[in-house]
C-alpha positions as CSV (number, residue, x, y, z in Angstrom):
1,M,-10.5,-12.0,-31.9
2,R,-7.5,-14.8,-32.5
3,N,-5.2,-12.2,-31.1
4,F,-6.8,-11.3,-28.3
5,A,-7.4,-14.9,-27.4
6,V,-3.3,-16.0,-27.7
7,V,-2.8,-12.9,-25.9
8,S,-5.5,-14.2,-22.9
9,M,-3.8,-17.8,-23.0
10,A,-0.3,-16.2,-22.4
11,L,-1.6,-14.6,-19.7
12,L,-3.0,-17.5,-18.2
13,A,-0.2,-19.4,-18.7
14,T,1.5,-17.3,-16.5
15,L,-1.0,-16.1,-13.8
16,T,-3.7,-19.6,-14.0
17,F,-1.0,-21.9,-13.6
18,R,1.4,-20.8,-11.0
19,P,1.9,-23.6,-8.2
20,V,-0.6,-23.6,-5.8
21,A,2.0,-24.3,-3.0
22,F,3.8,-20.8,-4.2
23,A,0.8,-18.4,-3.8
24,Q,-0.1,-20.3,-0.3
25,Q,3.0,-20.2,1.3
26,G,2.7,-16.3,1.0
27,A,5.1,-14.5,-1.3
28,A,3.5,-12.0,0.2
29,G,5.7,-12.2,3.0
30,Q,8.9,-10.9,1.3
31,A,10.7,-7.6,1.4
32,N,10.0,-5.4,-1.0
33,D,13.6,-5.1,-1.8
34,A,14.0,-8.6,-2.0
35,K,11.5,-9.1,-5.0
36,P,12.8,-9.2,-8.4
37,A,12.1,-6.2,-10.5
38,R,8.8,-6.1,-12.3
39,P,7.1,-5.1,-15.4
40,G,5.6,-1.2,-15.4
41,L,3.4,1.2,-17.3
42,E,5.1,0.2,-20.6
43,V,4.0,-3.0,-20.8
44,P,0.2,-2.3,-22.0
45,L,-3.1,-3.4,-21.0
46,V,-5.1,-6.1,-22.5
47,T,-8.8,-5.5,-22.6
48,P,-11.6,-6.1,-24.8
49,G,-11.8,-2.9,-26.2
50,P,-13.0,1.0,-25.3
51,G,-14.8,0.8,-22.0
52,W,-14.0,-2.4,-20.8
53,K,-11.4,-2.9,-17.6
54,A,-8.7,-5.1,-17.1
55,C,-9.0,-7.9,-14.6
56,P,-7.7,-7.6,-11.4
57,H,-5.0,-10.4,-12.0
58,C,-5.0,-8.9,-15.5
59,E,-2.4,-6.1,-14.4
60,N,0.7,-5.7,-13.5
61,E,1.9,-4.1,-10.0
62,A,2.6,-0.9,-12.2
63,Y,-1.1,-0.3,-13.1
64,K,-2.6,-1.2,-9.8
65,T,-0.6,1.2,-7.9
66,E,-1.5,4.0,-10.7
67,D,-4.7,3.3,-10.5
68,R,-4.8,3.1,-6.3
69,K,-3.0,6.6,-6.5
70,K,-6.1,7.9,-8.8
71,A,-8.7,7.0,-6.8
72,N,-6.8,8.2,-3.3
73,V,-7.4,5.4,-1.6
74,D,-5.6,6.0,1.5
75,K,-7.5,9.5,2.4
76,R,-10.8,8.8,0.4
77,P,-13.7,9.3,2.5
78,F,-15.5,6.4,3.1
79,D,-18.6,3.9,4.6
80,A,-17.4,1.6,7.2
81,H,-20.4,-0.4,6.6
82,D,-20.0,-0.5,2.5
83,I,-17.6,-3.6,1.6
84,S,-18.4,-3.0,-2.1
85,G,-15.4,-3.2,-4.5
86,I,-13.0,-5.7,-5.7
87,W,-10.0,-6.8,-3.6
88,S,-7.4,-8.9,-4.2
89,G,-3.5,-8.7,-3.0
90,N,-2.0,-6.9,-0.1
91,P,-0.6,-3.5,0.8
92,H,2.8,-5.3,0.7
93,D,2.7,-7.2,-2.7
94,L,-0.4,-6.1,-4.8
95,E,-0.2,-9.1,-7.1
96,V,-0.3,-11.8,-4.6
97,N,-2.9,-14.4,-4.6
98,G,-5.5,-14.5,-2.3
99,M,-4.5,-14.4,1.7
100,P,-2.9,-17.6,2.8
101,L,-4.0,-19.2,5.7
102,D,-1.5,-18.7,8.9
103,M,0.7,-21.9,8.7
104,K,1.5,-20.8,11.8
105,G,-1.4,-20.6,14.0
106,L,-2.2,-24.5,12.6
107,P,-3.6,-26.3,15.6
108,P,-2.8,-29.9,16.4
109,L,-4.2,-32.6,14.4
110,T,-7.1,-35.0,16.5
111,P,-5.8,-38.8,15.6
112,Y,-9.0,-38.9,13.1
113,G,-7.8,-35.6,11.7
114,K,-4.1,-36.9,11.1
115,K,-5.4,-40.1,9.5
116,L,-7.1,-38.1,6.7
117,F,-4.2,-35.5,6.2
118,D,-2.3,-38.4,5.8
119,A,-4.9,-40.3,3.1
120,N,-4.2,-36.9,1.0
121,Q,-0.9,-37.0,1.2
122,S,0.7,-37.6,-2.7
123,D,2.3,-39.9,-4.5
124,S,5.3,-38.0,-5.3
125,T,7.6,-35.7,-3.8
126,Q,7.3,-33.1,-6.6
127,W,3.4,-33.1,-7.2
128,N,0.3,-32.4,-5.7
129,S,-1.1,-35.4,-7.2
130,K,-3.9,-35.7,-4.8
131,D,-5.4,-32.1,-4.9
132,P,-9.1,-32.2,-5.7
133,V,-8.4,-29.0,-8.0
134,N,-6.0,-30.8,-10.5
135,I,-9.1,-32.4,-11.8
136,C,-10.8,-29.2,-11.5
137,D,-13.0,-30.2,-8.7
138,P,-14.0,-26.9,-6.5
139,M,-12.0,-25.4,-4.4
140,G,-14.3,-25.2,-1.7
141,W,-14.2,-22.7,1.2
142,P,-12.2,-21.4,2.7
143,R,-9.5,-22.3,0.0
144,W,-11.4,-20.2,-2.3
145,I,-10.6,-17.0,-0.7
146,T,-7.4,-18.1,-0.1
147,Y,-6.2,-18.6,-2.9
148,N,-8.2,-16.3,-6.0
149,F,-7.5,-13.8,-8.4
150,G,-9.5,-11.0,-6.8
151,F,-13.3,-11.2,-5.0
152,Q,-15.8,-8.6,-5.3
153,F,-18.4,-7.8,-2.3
154,V,-22.0,-6.4,-3.7
155,V,-24.6,-4.9,-1.3
156,L,-28.1,-5.6,-1.4
157,P,-30.8,-5.1,0.7
158,D,-30.8,-9.0,1.7
159,R,-27.7,-10.2,1.1
160,V,-24.2,-9.8,0.6
161,L,-23.0,-11.6,-2.9
162,Q,-19.3,-12.1,-3.1
163,F,-18.0,-12.7,-6.9
164,I,-14.8,-15.2,-6.9
165,E,-12.8,-15.0,-10.2
166,W,-11.3,-18.2,-9.9
167,G,-14.2,-20.6,-11.1
168,H,-16.4,-17.6,-11.8
169,T,-19.2,-18.1,-9.1
170,W,-20.4,-16.4,-6.4
171,R,-21.7,-17.2,-2.6
172,D,-25.2,-16.1,-0.8
173,I,-24.2,-14.4,2.4
174,W,-27.8,-13.9,3.5
175,T,-28.6,-10.9,5.8
176,D,-32.4,-11.1,6.3
177,G,-32.2,-12.4,9.8
178,R,-32.4,-16.0,8.9
179,K,-30.0,-18.3,11.1
180,M,-27.7,-21.1,10.0
181,P,-29.6,-24.2,9.5
182,A,-28.5,-26.6,12.1
183,N,-29.1,-30.0,10.0
184,P,-27.7,-28.4,6.5
185,P,-30.0,-30.9,3.9
186,I,-27.4,-31.0,1.4
187,P,-23.5,-30.2,1.8
188,R,-21.8,-27.5,-0.2
189,Y,-18.8,-26.2,-1.4
190,L,-19.5,-22.9,-0.5
191,G,-21.8,-23.6,2.6
192,Y,-24.3,-22.1,3.9
193,A,-24.0,-18.4,5.2
194,V,-25.4,-15.8,6.9
195,G,-23.8,-12.0,8.0
196,R,-24.3,-9.7,10.3
197,W,-23.2,-6.6,11.2
198,E,-21.2,-5.8,14.8
199,G,-20.1,-2.4,14.9
200,D,-18.2,-1.8,12.0
201,T,-17.0,-5.0,11.4
202,F,-19.2,-7.5,8.6
203,V,-19.2,-11.1,10.2
204,V,-20.1,-14.0,8.5
205,E,-20.8,-17.7,9.8
206,S,-20.9,-20.4,7.7
207,N,-21.5,-24.4,8.0
208,G,-22.6,-27.4,5.7
209,Y,-19.5,-27.6,3.6
210,D,-18.6,-30.5,1.2
211,D,-15.8,-32.8,2.9
212,R,-14.3,-33.4,-0.6
213,S,-12.9,-30.3,-0.4
214,W,-9.0,-29.2,1.0
215,V,-9.0,-26.7,3.4
216,A,-5.3,-25.4,2.6
217,P,-3.0,-27.4,0.4
218,T,1.0,-27.8,2.0
219,P,3.7,-26.9,0.0
220,V,5.1,-28.8,-2.7
221,Q,8.7,-30.1,-2.5
222,R,10.6,-30.7,-4.9
223,T,13.7,-31.9,-2.8
224,G,13.8,-34.0,-0.3
225,A,11.3,-37.2,0.9
226,E,8.2,-35.4,2.2
227,K,5.4,-35.5,0.1
228,P,3.0,-32.4,-0.2
229,G,-0.8,-33.1,0.6
230,G,-3.8,-31.1,1.9
231,Y,-5.4,-30.0,5.1
232,P,-8.8,-31.9,5.7
233,H,-12.2,-30.7,7.1
234,T,-15.2,-33.0,8.1
235,D,-19.1,-32.0,6.9
236,E,-19.2,-30.4,10.4
237,M,-17.0,-27.5,9.7
238,R,-18.0,-24.3,10.2
239,V,-16.4,-21.0,9.3
240,E,-16.1,-17.8,10.8
241,E,-15.2,-14.4,8.8
242,R,-14.9,-11.2,9.7
243,Y,-14.3,-7.7,7.5
244,K,-13.3,-4.7,8.4
245,R,-12.7,-1.6,5.9
246,L,-9.7,0.1,7.6
247,N,-9.5,2.8,5.0
248,Y,-11.1,3.1,1.4
249,G,-8.3,1.0,0.0
250,L,-7.8,-1.9,2.8
251,L,-10.0,-4.5,4.2
252,Q,-9.1,-6.7,7.4
253,V,-10.1,-10.3,6.9
254,T,-9.8,-12.5,10.4
255,L,-10.8,-16.2,9.3
256,T,-11.5,-18.9,11.7
257,V,-11.6,-22.5,10.8
258,I,-13.9,-24.3,13.3
259,D,-13.2,-28.4,13.1
260,P,-13.1,-30.0,16.3
261,K,-12.9,-33.5,14.3
262,I,-10.4,-32.4,12.3
263,Y,-8.4,-29.6,14.5
264,M,-7.8,-29.3,18.3
265,A,-8.4,-25.6,18.2
266,P,-10.0,-23.1,16.1
267,W,-7.5,-22.5,13.2
268,T,-7.5,-18.4,12.8
269,T,-5.9,-16.1,10.0
270,T,-5.8,-12.7,10.1
271,G,-5.0,-10.5,6.9
272,T,-5.6,-7.7,5.0
273,V,-6.2,-7.4,1.1
274,T,-6.5,-4.2,-1.3
275,L,-8.9,-2.3,-3.2
276,I,-8.0,-2.6,-6.8
277,P,-10.1,0.2,-8.5
278,N,-10.8,0.8,-12.2
279,S,-10.7,-3.2,-12.2
280,E,-13.7,-5.9,-13.3
281,L,-13.4,-9.7,-12.4
282,G,-12.3,-11.8,-15.4
283,E,-13.3,-15.4,-16.1
284,H,-11.1,-18.0,-14.9
285,F,-12.7,-21.3,-15.2
286,C,-10.9,-24.2,-14.5
287,V,-11.5,-26.6,-18.1
288,P,-11.5,-30.1,-17.3
289,S,-9.6,-30.4,-21.1
290,D,-7.3,-27.7,-20.8
291,S,-6.0,-28.8,-17.3
292,I,-5.1,-32.3,-18.5
293,N,-3.5,-31.3,-21.2
294,F,-1.4,-28.9,-19.1
295,N,-0.8,-31.4,-16.7
296,N,0.2,-34.1,-19.6
297,Q,2.4,-31.7,-21.1
298,N,4.1,-29.9,-18.1
299,T,4.0,-31.0,-14.6
300,I,3.8,-34.9,-15.3
301,P,6.9,-35.1,-17.4
302,T,9.2,-33.2,-14.8
303,V,8.1,-35.2,-11.8
304,A,10.7,-37.7,-11.3
305,K,10.3,-41.7,-11.8
306,P,10.8,-44.3,-9.1
């Protein structure tokens, strides 16, 4: 048991604490020939024992590729109205975290939005010190899907459950005919979500978001004077998601952030995530004591002192 715990800590050190800015800024955009060599099938999988499966980010690219090949994900028959499964990575990089927001499509900020954006700027040029995630606040939506170790759709008669590995949480997407609340009584980090089918596209609309979360962080700058920060939202933000299964192994995702108080136009991102067969979601909590210890030992000492 102790040996497994040690290996798990090593995996978490490699996976969990990769800089958020790196994942958000799109390692997925690299060309295949630009990526360094990665470990292959010679690296043993770590699981709790026989019958248990590895989590999506406990597998390297070689194992994911092998599992997708065995499942025949490109040619296997599929039901376009069945989006169940564990989704992570993208067709160009199976190991990338989540689906980064399209920064090229970022709309201009309103004056109020610029004020909040400036308030989110870090005290340091080398560390995103004001990021709520640093103190284990929930990532909120849509950041939870743009930076994640994988998510799973489970389709029920009256709702679709979206389980999220990071934070080991879920959201209810209600499909029983209810409408979005006109005046949500209590803000939520995951909002109030309702879903419906438009042809072969599953459309999710949501509102009622707690405004303490960020939509996305800005990149950490290791050199220069620009300070990292985060893109804000108000409690009036609405989010629309459109999920379309292109084949058995590919899911197209279109995500639109609508918050006129902050952004002068809707902010839309479109990407494709991949099915990871033969895996199951792991448990990735943000543990305050671990986070504080990691920052004290690794992050803060590397920040240049004024």
